N, C-alpha and C positions, 0 to 999 in steps of 0.2 A: 183580865179585864182591860178593855180599851176604852179610854175616856177622851172625848174630843170637846173642846170648849172654844167657841167663837173662832173656829178655824177659817182662815181666809187665804185665797191664792189669787194674786193679781199679776197680770202680764202687761208689760209696757209701763210708761210713766206719764204723768200729767194728763192732758186731755186725751191722749191715746191709750190710757190705761183701760184694761178690760178685766172685770172680775169673773174668774172662772169658778170660784167657790166663795160664797158670801156668808161669813159668820155662822158656820155650821157647828151645831152642838148636838152631841148624841153619845150613847154608850153602846158598846158591843160586848155582850157577856161571853165568858168562856164557854165553848161548846155550842154557841148559837149558829144557826144557819140563816144568813141574812141575804136577801136579794135587793138589787138596786135597779130601778127603772127610770126612764125619762127620755125625751127626744135627744137627737144629736145636738151637742153643744150645751147640754144641761149641767155638765160638771161631773158626770159619773166617772169617766176615766181619769179625770184630774183627782177626784177623791181617792180612787184606787191607787194612783201613783203616790199620793201623800201617805195613804194608809200603809203602803208597802215600803215606805222610806226611800222611794226612788226619786223623790223631789222634796223640797222644803217648803213649808207654808210661808206666806208673807207676814202673817200674824196669827195669834191664837195659841192654844195649848193642845198638845197631843201626848197623852200619857199611856204607856204600856206597863201594866202591873205596877202602877204608881210611879214609874220612872218617866220624867219629862224628856221627850226625845228632841225637842226644839233646840236645846242647848248643846246637844252632842256634836262631837267632831265628825268629819266625814268618815274616818276610820271606825269610830264607834258606831256610827249608823250602819256601815257595811257589815260589821260584825253582828249587830243585833238583827239586821235584815236576814243574814244567812242563818241565824239561829231560830228565828221566830216565824219566817214566812216562806211559803212555797207559792210559785206563780204559774198559772195556766192561762195561755192566750188563745185567741181565736185562730191564729195562723200557725200554731204548733211550735214554730221556731226550732225545729230539729236540724241537726247537721247531716245533710244528705249523704256524705261520703263515709259516715260511720255506721256500723251496725247499731241496732236499737239498744243493745245492752251497753254499748259504749256511750251512746247519748245519755242514758240514765246515769251512768257513772260520772259524767263530766263535773257536776258540782262537788263530788267527793274527791276528784283529782285536784280541783282548785283548793279544797280544804286539807289536802295532804294526807288523805286516808290511804292506808296500805292496800296494795293491789288486790289481794285475795278477799279482803273484807269488802272492797268496792264491788267486786264481781258478785259476791254472795248476796250483798244487799240489793244490787240492781236486779239480779235474777229473781229473788224473792218478790220484789215489787212487780216485776213484769208478769210473774205467775199470778199474783194477786189480781191484776187487771185483765187477766185472761189471755196473756200473750206468751205463756211459757213455751209454746210450740213454735215461736217466731224469733227466738233469741238471735239467730244468725242473720236475720233479714235486715235490710237497710230501709229507711223511711219511704223511699220511692217504690218499694215493693209492697207497701201496705195501703189499705184504704184510709180515707180521711178519719173515720171513727177509730181505726186502729192507731193511727198516728197520734190522735188525741189521747188515747190510753197511754201511749209512751210518754207524752208530755205530762200526764198526771203522775205517772210513776217517777219521772224525773223531779217533779215538784215535791214529792214525798221523801226523796232519798236522804235528805238531811234531817228527817224527823221533825218538821216544823209543826207548831201548834195551830197555825192559821194558814188556810189556803185562800189565795186571792185569785179569782177567775174572771177574766174579761171576755165576755161573749164566747164561752167555751163551746157552745153548740152552733155558733153562727154560720159555720161552713159545712154543717152536716145535714143529712136528710133526717126526717123525723124519727125513723127507727134508730139510727145511730145516736141521735140526740138523746132519746129516751135511755139508751144503754149507758151513755156517759153520765146522765143525771142519776141513774141507778148507782153508779160508782160514788158519786158525790153523796148520795143518801147514806150509803154504807159508811163512808168516811165520817159523816156527821154522827151516825150511830156509834161509831168507835171513839167519839169524843173530840174530833177536830172541829175547830171554828172555821166556818166557810162564809166568805163574802163574795157574792157572784153578781156581776153586771150582766144585764140582758135586755133585749128589746121585746122579748116574747112573754106575754102574760102567763102562758101555760108553763114556761120554764120557771118564771118567778115564783109560781105557786108551790114549787118543791120546797121552798124555804119556809121557815116559821114566821118570818116577818119580812115585809117589803117596804122599802123606802122609795118615794117618788121625788125625783129632782126636777127642777125647772129653773133655768137661768141662774144656775149656781146656788140655788137655795133648796132646802128640804121643805116641800110643800105639803106632803101627806105621808102618813104611815099607816099600814094595815097589817093586821094579824091574819095569817093564812090558816085555815082550818081544814 
């Protein structure tokens, strides 16, 4: 369970201060599929960065399974982030000189996992996302949709409970976008918690609940049926 109370993020000081997130309060249940919508500058990406422990709030509380993250050291945050979260971005962020299996292995290399286990885990995940026949290929030899599949496999390789996705279909055609969302649906059915930022209403409706942000505030919530 993720609990957020009066979370605020402010950039700048004094008269130049800008509130990117303004006293946000909400809960995200284990296994929930949540989408976030809003215009550019509404606070969506700021919220995702705070949620994924990539940035610290200016004030407020952020609890993960009852643990207050605001008081944690940088090392403790990094450890919790690696254990709890997997990240998927619009731009894929793959290493073009490495084969895709190596790209998926990278988080395990940083974690000190033994070579054979890394390879086995990465191969299993690439097969799961439909790329078992492409293991020796490099990202530049794949389509955009296939590269995003690699990025999803990499996000899953550490076994995170929560997947954070920032515009994961933003660079894809509609068919590839639907295929990617099918993978997210399956991950949700398998028990993953998913928080997805999107500008597209049809993508947002894949989630069970949609939050609408405006000027750093949560202005509306809807249940998708």
